N, C-alpha and C positions, 0 to 999 in steps of 0.2 A: 487335610486340604482336599477338597473335591477335585476330580479329574478335570472338570470343565472350567476351573478357575486357576489353572496353572500359570504362575507368573515367573518362577525361577526354575530354569531347566535342571539346576543341580540340587534342588530341594526334593526329598522323597515325597512321592504322591501317596496319599492314604487310599487304599482300595479295600472295600469290604469283600467278604467271601462270596456274597451274591453277585457283586460286580465281576469278581474274578471268574465266576462260573459263566456269566454272560459273555465276557470277553473271550473266554476259551471256546465257547460254542460258535460265536460269530466269526472268530478267526478261522475256524474249521469249515466255514461255509454252510452252517445250519440255519442261516437266516434267509435263505433263498425262497422264492415263491414256488411251492411245489406244484402248483396248478399249470405252470407253463409247460409246453412241449419240451421233451428232452432232446436236445440237438448235440452235435459234436462240439459246437461252440460252448454250450453250457457244460458239457463234460470236461472240456479243457479248462474252463474257468474253475470248476471244482477241484481239478487236479492242481492247478496253479495255486489255489488257496492252501492246499495241504503240502505243496512242493513235490510230492511224489506219491506213488502207489506202491506199497510193499508187496513183493512177490513171495509166495510160499507154496510148497509142494502139496500141502494137505488139501485133499479134494473131496472130503466126506460130504460137504455141502455144495460148494462150488469153489473155483479158484479164488483165492483171497482178494486179488486186485479188482475183481468185479464188484465186490460188495460195498466199498466206501461210496461209490457213485450211487448205488441203489439207496443207501442210507441217507444220502443228502438230497437226491433228486427224485427218487421213486422208480417205478418200473421204466426200463429203457431197453433198447435193443443192444445186447452185448457185442454184436457185430460192429457197431459204431466204435466201441472201444478197441476192438481188434484192429480196425483200420488205422486208428490213431497210433496204436502200439507197433503194429507189424506191417503197415502199408508201404507203398512205394516211397522212395526218398522224398518226392515232392509233397506227399501226403503225411508222412510220418512226423508226429509232433512229440514223440517220447523216445528216449533211449534207455536201455537197461544198464544199470551200473550200481555201485555200492553207495547208497544214500544213507538211509537209516540202517537197513539191512539191504539185501538184494532188492532193487526198486526200479520202477519205471519213472523216469525223471524228464521234465520238459527239456526239449532240445536246446532252447535258448539259455538254459543253465549249464550247458556242457562246459564252457570255460571255467566255471566256478569249481569244477571238480578236477581240473588239470593238476593241481598241486597234489591231490591224492594219488593220481596216476603216476606222477613223478616219484612220490614216496614209494609206491609199489615197485616201480622200476629199479629204484635204488635199494630196495630191501629194508626200508626204515620201519621201525616199530613192528606191528603185527604182520607186516608183509615179508619179514626177513626169511621165514622158513620156506615160503613158496618161491621167493626170488632166488634161492640158492640154485635153482635149476639152470639159470643162465650161466653159472660158472661150472656146474657139474656136467651139463649137456648143451653147450653153446651151439653145436651143430644141429641139435634137435630143434632148438628154438628158432634159429634162422631158417632151417629147413621147412618148418611149418609156415612161417611167414612167406617164404618163397612159393610154397605150394598154393597158398591162398591167393597170392598175387597173380599166379599163372592160371589157376583153375577155378577160382571163385569160392563161394561159401562152402564150408565143410564143418562137420562135427568131429569132436575128438575121437569118437568111436570109429569113424571112417578111416582114421589114420593109424589105428592100432594094428600092430603085427599079430598075426594069428599065434595064439599061445602066449601072448605077452602077459606077464604077471600083473594082477591088479591088487597086490598085497602091499603096496607102498603106502605112503602117508595118506591118511583118511581113506584107505582102500583104493587110492587112485594110482594109475600107472604113471610112468614118466611122461608119456604123451599127454595125459590128462593134466598133470601138474604144469607142463609147459604151456598148454593152451590156456589154463586158468591164469598163469603168470602174464601171458600176453593180453588177456582180457582185463585183469585188474590194473595192469600198467597202461591201458588205453591203446595198445598197439593193434588190437582187434576189437570188434564190437559184435554183440549178439544181433544177428539178422532176424532170427526167429527162434522159437523153441520147438524141438522135435517131440518133446514130452515134458513132464513137469521137472525133470532132472537134467535134460541135455539141451544145451544151446547149440545153434548153428551159427558159425562165426564168419565174418567178412571184415574187410578193411573199413575203418570208420567213414572215410569220404564216400564210399559206395553206399553207405546206409543213411547218413545224415547230410550228405552233400557238402556245400561250402562251410557249413557250421563246424565241421571238423577242423577247419583251418582258422577259425576266429581267434584273434589274439586273446591270451589268457591274462587276467590280472595277477599281481604277485600274491604270494601265499596268504599274508595277513589281510590284504584287501579282499581277496576271494572269500576268506573265512568270515570277515566282517559282513560282507554282503549276504552270506548264508545265515549268519546270526540274525540280521535284520529280517530276512525272509522267515526265519524260524519264529521270531517274535510276532510277526504279522499272523502267522499260522496258529500260534498258541494263544495269542491275545495277551497273555501275561505269563512270565516264566522266571524261574530261578536260573542261576548260572548252570547248575547241574542239568536242568531241563533243556537248556539250549545246547549244552555239550552232547547230551544223549540223542537229541532229535536228529542231528547229522553225524553223530559219532566223531566229534571233533576232539583234538588233543586238549587236555586240561590246561596246560600252560598257554597255548595259543588263545584259548577262549578268554582266559584272564586278561591277557594283553589286549585283545580286541575289545572287551567290555570297557576297559578304562578309556580307550581311544573313542569308542562310540558314545559314551556318556559325555566326554569332554567336547565332542563335536555336536552334541545335541541330537544325535540320531536315535538315541535311546534315553528313556527316563528311568530313574530308580524309583522303586515303589515299596512301601510298607504294606504288606497284605495281611489282613486279619487272620490270625491263627498260624501264620507261617513263621518258622524260625529263621529261614533264609531270606535274604533280600530278593525282591522281585524286580523285573524290568518290563517296560512296555513301550510301545511306539508313542512319539509325541503327538501324532495326529489321530490318536485313537478316539472313537466316538463313545463317550461314557453312557450315552442314552440308548445304545444299540441293545436290542433284546433278541433272544433266540430261545424258543421253547419247543424243540423238535420232539417228535414221536418217531422212534426208529429202533431197529435192531442193529447192533454193531458186531462185526467179527473181531476176534482177538487181535487181528493185525490191522485194525483201523488205527490211524494216527492218534485218535483220542485215547486209545487203550494201550499204546506202546509202553508207557512207563507206569507201572502199577502204583508206585508211591504217589505220583502226581494225580492219578485218578482218585485215590483216597483223600489226598490233600484238598482237591478242588470239589469233588462231588460227594465225599463221605462214603464212598462205595469201595468195599474190599473185594478185589477181583484177582484171581490167579488162574492162569491157563493150566489145564490138567491133562493135556495131550500126553505128556511124558510121565505122568503119574500112573503107577500100576492100577489096574481097573478096580481092585478091591479097596484101594485107598482113596479113590476119587470121592469128593463131596457132592459135586453137581453133575459130572458127566465128562465125556470125551471132548466134544466140540461145542462149547457153551457160549452162547451169544447173550450179552446183556441187553435188556430191553429198557429203553428210555421213554418215559411218558411225560410230555410237557416239560422237558428239560431235566427230569429227575430219573435216576436209575431205580426202577421199581421191581424188576424181576429178571430172571435169567432162564434160558431154555437151551437144552441139549438137542441139537438138530442134526438130521441126516437126510440127504436126498436119496430116496429109494427110487432110482430111475426106472427099474424094470416094472415096478408097480405104479409109477407116475405119481408118487405121493411125497409130501414133505413130512417126514417122521419126527414127531416131538417125543424124544426118549425120556424127557423129564422136564418139568417146569417148576420153578421155585420162586415164591413170592418173598420180597424183602420184608424184614421184620417191621411190625407196626402198621402195615398197610392192609386195606380191605380188599379181599380177592374180587369182590363184585365190581370194584372201581377199575381193576387192572385187566381182568380176564377178557372183557369185550374188546377193548382197544388192541390187546395183544393178539387175539384170534384174528381180528380184521387185518392186522399187519402181517401175520403169518400167511394169511390167504394171498395178500399182495406179493409176498416173497415167493410163494408157490407159483403164482402167475409169472413172475419174473424168471424163475428157474425153468419154466416150461413143464411143470409137474401138473398135468391136466386133471388129476384126480384129487387135487387139493391137499388138505392137512389131515393127518391121522395122529392122534395123541395116544401113546401107549404107556406113558409113565404112570406109576401106580401110587404116587404120593398124593396128599390131599389137594394141592393146587393143580396138579396134573388132571386129577379126576374132575375138578371143578371146571377147568379149561375145556375138557372134552365135552362137557355138557352145554357149552355156549353154542347157541344156534348160529349157523353160518348164514350170513346175509347174501 
């Protein structure tokens, strides 16, 4: 049954893999007009379409959360995103919390995560180990809260006693564990980051204002809303896709999906080549098309779940940051390159900031493709990336395999 002739909300919709690919890219905001000026409004629209920006400490190219906006909108001023993330309360549109992983999330979605904060406070599930601190050191937990109330923003290192051991859980001191417990349970919030690894904390109402006191829906209602947001962002998804996007509990997702299908908020779908049932929004536009040309970081929402990437795009991708150098197939920080909606190559990139160049440590063409059709668009996009990163001396290709050498020979326009 074609998507645009749906008559029964409980009948599975037949979706081709080509439609699934288009739905996935449109849901992720790749159907926007790249020629428009990039404004804060457009940046926020892009973030709302993906629901969050993942934060990661790897900085070999640039901080990961800057790149999904570039991939969707092109060159923009990163200071605009900084203002949205870390600006004053009246300007701040995002807060940092546990979404997919550590993520920047729209402030209006804050109530939808309150159930997770309550789980953390009560030590449920994965939060149990860190929540033990409230029983082991209750005076430390309340003392930190009192300190922040009286003195304002603080980092955990500011409260460490000299000589305090850092050989505890995950190499964290008790103070660090207590601060993370307060963060994950929603009692404090990240005001800013002092470095890639250390947050500066304050009380939520001082950071996001009245939004900190907005009433929260009950657990399953909040999770149902997140699932609907996830479906909109993914275009089409399996139960596992939905669960992984927001790291939702398996049993809760099953309950929510039954309810959402019964209410007509989601439709079931049979997707070509998928063993699992799919789900999609009832108001999806089956004629939507997206054929983006872009580079994506490993922490782009499109790339989060490798089995989904392979299922939808036929592209086998694994992040090799944690693989020993001698065992890597493609490199350390490898970005897939999409040309007209198809993954066609991957490049191992590094920002050589002292030299002012974007270093291509390796470039690899996907099987069956002609390098002459890919190298030109890829080099043009690498030049745009160098401009975005402020690397004034452009692109330098140092990889020595066949496609790297061919890429290095492409004239720069």
